[in-house]
C-alpha positions as CSV (number, residue, x, y, z in Angstrom):
1,M,23.4,11.8,-24.0
2,T,26.1,11.9,-26.7
3,D,29.3,13.5,-25.6
4,S,31.0,15.0,-28.7
5,L,34.3,15.1,-26.9
6,H,34.4,11.3,-26.6
7,I,32.0,9.9,-29.2
8,K,32.8,10.6,-32.8
9,P,30.6,9.2,-35.5
10,E,33.6,8.2,-37.6
11,D,34.9,6.1,-34.7
12,F,31.7,4.2,-34.4
13,P,30.3,3.8,-37.9
14,A,27.6,1.2,-36.8
15,L,26.4,3.4,-33.9
16,D,23.6,6.0,-34.0
17,T,25.5,8.5,-31.8
18,A,22.4,10.7,-31.4
19,L,20.7,7.9,-29.5
20,F,23.8,6.7,-27.6
21,Q,23.7,7.5,-23.9
22,R,26.4,7.4,-21.2
23,P,25.1,5.7,-18.0
24,S,25.5,8.0,-15.0
25,L,24.8,8.0,-11.3
26,E,22.6,11.0,-11.7
27,A,20.3,9.1,-14.0
28,L,20.0,6.4,-11.4
29,R,18.8,8.8,-8.7
30,P,15.0,8.7,-8.7
31,A,13.3,12.0,-9.1
32,K,10.8,10.9,-6.5
33,V,11.1,8.1,-3.9
34,S,8.0,6.0,-3.4
35,S,6.7,6.0,0.2
36,H,4.1,3.2,-0.1
37,A,4.8,-0.3,1.0
38,P,6.6,-2.4,-1.7
39,R,4.0,-4.5,-3.6
40,F,4.6,-8.2,-4.1
41,L,2.6,-10.7,-6.1
42,M,2.9,-14.4,-5.2
43,L,2.3,-17.1,-7.9
44,Y,2.4,-20.8,-7.1
45,G,2.2,-23.9,-9.3
46,S,-0.1,-26.5,-7.9
47,L,-3.9,-26.9,-7.4
48,R,-3.7,-29.6,-4.8
49,E,-5.6,-29.0,-1.5
50,R,-2.3,-29.3,0.4
51,S,-0.1,-27.6,-2.1
52,F,3.5,-27.3,-0.9
53,S,4.3,-24.7,-3.5
54,R,1.4,-22.6,-2.1
55,L,2.5,-23.3,1.5
56,L,6.0,-22.1,0.6
57,A,4.6,-19.0,-1.1
58,E,2.4,-18.3,1.9
59,E,5.4,-18.6,4.2
60,A,7.4,-16.2,2.0
61,G,4.4,-13.8,1.9
62,R,4.3,-13.7,5.7
63,L,7.9,-12.7,5.8
64,L,7.5,-10.0,3.2
65,Q,4.6,-8.6,5.2
66,A,6.6,-8.7,8.4
67,M,9.3,-6.6,6.5
68,G,6.6,-4.0,5.7
69,G,5.5,-5.2,2.2
70,E,2.0,-5.5,0.8
71,V,1.4,-9.0,-0.5
72,R,-1.3,-10.4,-2.8
73,F,-1.8,-14.0,-4.1
74,F,-3.2,-15.2,-7.3
75,N,-5.2,-18.5,-7.1
76,P,-4.6,-20.3,-10.5
77,S,-7.7,-22.5,-10.1
78,G,-10.0,-21.7,-13.0
79,L,-7.3,-20.1,-15.2
80,P,-7.8,-21.5,-18.7
81,L,-4.9,-23.0,-20.7
82,P,-3.1,-20.4,-22.9
83,D,-5.0,-20.0,-26.2
84,D,-8.0,-22.0,-24.9
85,S,-9.8,-18.7,-24.2
86,T,-9.4,-15.0,-24.9
87,D,-7.6,-12.5,-22.6
88,S,-11.0,-11.2,-21.6
89,H,-11.5,-14.3,-19.4
90,P,-12.0,-13.1,-15.8
91,K,-9.1,-15.1,-14.4
92,V,-6.8,-13.8,-17.0
93,Q,-7.9,-10.2,-16.3
94,E,-7.4,-10.8,-12.6
95,L,-3.9,-12.1,-13.1
96,R,-2.9,-9.2,-15.4
97,E,-4.3,-6.6,-13.1
98,L,-2.2,-8.1,-10.2
99,V,0.9,-8.1,-12.4
100,L,0.4,-4.4,-13.2
101,W,-0.2,-3.7,-9.5
102,S,3.0,-5.4,-8.3
103,E,6.5,-4.1,-8.1
104,G,8.1,-7.5,-7.4
105,M,7.0,-11.1,-7.7
106,V,7.7,-14.5,-6.1
107,W,7.2,-17.6,-8.3
108,S,7.0,-20.9,-6.4
109,S,6.6,-24.2,-8.4
110,P,6.7,-27.9,-7.6
111,E,9.2,-29.9,-9.7
112,R,7.2,-32.4,-11.8
113,H,8.9,-34.7,-14.3
114,G,12.1,-32.7,-13.9
115,A,10.5,-29.4,-14.7
116,M,8.1,-26.7,-13.5
117,T,4.4,-27.6,-13.6
118,G,2.0,-26.7,-16.4
119,V,0.0,-24.7,-13.9
120,M,3.0,-22.5,-13.2
121,K,3.9,-22.1,-16.9
122,A,0.3,-21.3,-17.9
123,Q,0.2,-18.4,-15.5
124,I,3.4,-16.9,-16.9
125,D,2.2,-17.6,-20.5
126,W,-0.9,-15.5,-19.8
127,I,1.3,-12.5,-18.8
128,P,2.0,-10.5,-22.0
129,L,5.5,-9.2,-22.6
130,T,3.9,-6.0,-24.0
131,S,0.4,-4.6,-23.7
132,G,0.2,-1.6,-25.9
133,A,2.9,0.8,-24.8
134,V,3.2,-1.0,-21.4
135,R,5.6,-3.8,-20.5
136,P,3.8,-5.4,-17.5
137,T,6.9,-7.2,-16.1
138,Q,9.9,-5.2,-17.3
139,G,12.1,-3.9,-14.5
140,K,10.2,-5.6,-11.7
141,T,12.0,-7.8,-9.3
142,L,11.6,-11.6,-9.1
143,A,12.5,-14.3,-6.6
144,V,12.2,-18.0,-7.7
145,M,11.5,-21.0,-5.4
146,Q,10.7,-24.7,-5.9
147,V,9.6,-27.7,-3.8
148,S,10.5,-31.3,-4.6
149,G,9.1,-34.6,-3.4
150,G,12.5,-36.2,-3.4
151,S,16.1,-35.0,-3.1
152,Q,17.0,-31.4,-3.7
153,S,17.0,-30.3,-7.3
154,F,17.2,-27.0,-9.1
155,N,15.5,-27.8,-12.4
156,A,12.4,-25.7,-11.8
157,V,14.2,-22.7,-10.4
158,N,16.6,-22.7,-13.3
159,Q,13.7,-22.8,-15.8
160,L,11.9,-20.0,-13.8
161,R,15.1,-17.9,-14.1
162,V,15.0,-18.3,-17.9
163,L,11.4,-17.2,-18.0
164,G,12.1,-14.2,-15.6
165,R,14.9,-13.1,-17.9
166,W,12.6,-13.5,-21.0
167,M,10.0,-11.4,-19.2
168,R,12.7,-8.7,-18.6
169,M,12.5,-9.0,-14.9
170,L,15.3,-8.3,-12.4
171,T,15.7,-11.8,-11.0
172,I,17.6,-11.7,-7.7
173,P,20.7,-13.9,-7.3
174,N,19.4,-16.0,-4.3
175,Q,16.8,-18.7,-4.6
176,S,15.0,-21.4,-2.6
177,S,14.8,-25.1,-3.3
178,V,13.0,-27.3,-0.6
179,A,13.6,-31.0,-0.9
180,K,11.2,-33.6,0.5
181,A,8.7,-30.8,1.1
182,F,6.2,-33.1,2.7
183,L,8.5,-33.3,5.7
184,E,9.1,-29.5,6.0
185,F,5.6,-28.3,6.9
186,D,3.5,-29.0,10.0
187,E,-0.2,-29.9,10.1
188,Q,-1.2,-26.2,10.2
189,G,0.8,-25.6,6.9
190,R,3.6,-23.7,8.6
191,M,7.2,-24.3,7.6
192,K,9.3,-26.0,10.3
193,P,12.6,-24.6,11.5
194,S,15.4,-25.7,9.2
195,A,18.1,-24.6,6.9
196,Y,15.5,-24.6,4.2
197,Y,13.4,-22.1,6.2
198,D,16.5,-19.9,6.8
199,R,17.1,-19.8,3.1
200,V,13.6,-18.6,2.5
201,V,14.2,-15.8,4.9
202,D,17.4,-14.9,3.1
203,V,15.6,-14.9,-0.3
204,M,12.8,-12.7,0.9
205,E,15.2,-10.2,2.5
206,E,17.1,-10.0,-0.7
207,L,14.0,-9.6,-2.8
208,F,12.7,-6.8,-0.5
209,K,16.1,-4.9,-0.7
210,F,16.3,-5.2,-4.4
211,T,12.8,-4.0,-4.8
212,L,13.4,-0.9,-2.7
213,L,16.6,-0.2,-4.7
214,T,15.1,-0.6,-8.1
215,R,11.4,0.1,-8.1
216,D,11.8,3.9,-8.7
217,I,14.5,3.6,-11.3
218,G,13.2,0.5,-13.2
219,P,12.6,2.6,-16.4
220,C,16.2,3.7,-16.4
221,L,17.6,0.3,-15.7
222,V,15.8,-1.3,-18.6
223,D,16.1,1.5,-21.1
224,R,17.9,0.1,-24.2
225,Y,19.7,1.6,-27.1
226,S,18.1,-0.8,-29.5
227,E,14.6,0.1,-28.4
228,R,15.4,3.8,-28.5
229,K,16.6,3.3,-32.1
230,E,13.6,1.2,-33.0
231,S,11.3,3.9,-31.6
232,A,13.0,6.6,-33.5
233,E,12.8,4.6,-36.7
234,A,9.1,3.9,-36.1
235,L,8.5,7.6,-35.5
236,S,10.3,8.5,-38.6
237,R,8.3,6.1,-40.7
238,R,5.0,7.4,-39.3
239,V,5.9,11.1,-39.9
240,N,7.1,10.3,-43.4
241,Q,4.0,8.4,-44.1
242,A,1.8,11.3,-42.8
243,A,3.7,13.6,-45.1
244,L,2.8,11.6,-48.3
């Protein structure tokens, strides 16, 4: 809230002081702490029968479950290309419902031609930034991972970070990039012991902790002055229009 002792309109001529808020620890203390298991949605970017991005996501999902989380996967098979169908398509609806259900996500993509796959990008493109008054991804946590057929690279995870920021997600600092992924999984699809596996454990631990820290205060963390101002202006226009 505006503090008249410290914020004077004449000192900040470009600022709407009525909408300015001072961040406080009190506002960051949740009114109610969730008791249910943290909810994680796993997305992967390949339709191959032996998809290493899926195997990596499955390994990460097992770890999240072992930590006490609830995990769900979205199978992208059958998802239409963006704009090649309407959002009433069953696969689109399934994806969007899972996104709304989740409190955190893991995005796992192969690197293909130096970038994330089209399968991965199509899933993210079908997730709306806004849906009515709801922002499906805003304030939710995100961990990014990639697999490569050759030497280690970070192209895909870097691109996924850009998308996570665009979707207004809290993308954790750590990430996983598995080089020569075909050597890192056994015949049963389980990841072999390695420094790569250890990093996956690190990333999932960090994601779980960040989710516990932020899931009950997400609305406060992503509350923005510019959006409060826009909402106030929209309300003013509507009220003034109604008065005509």
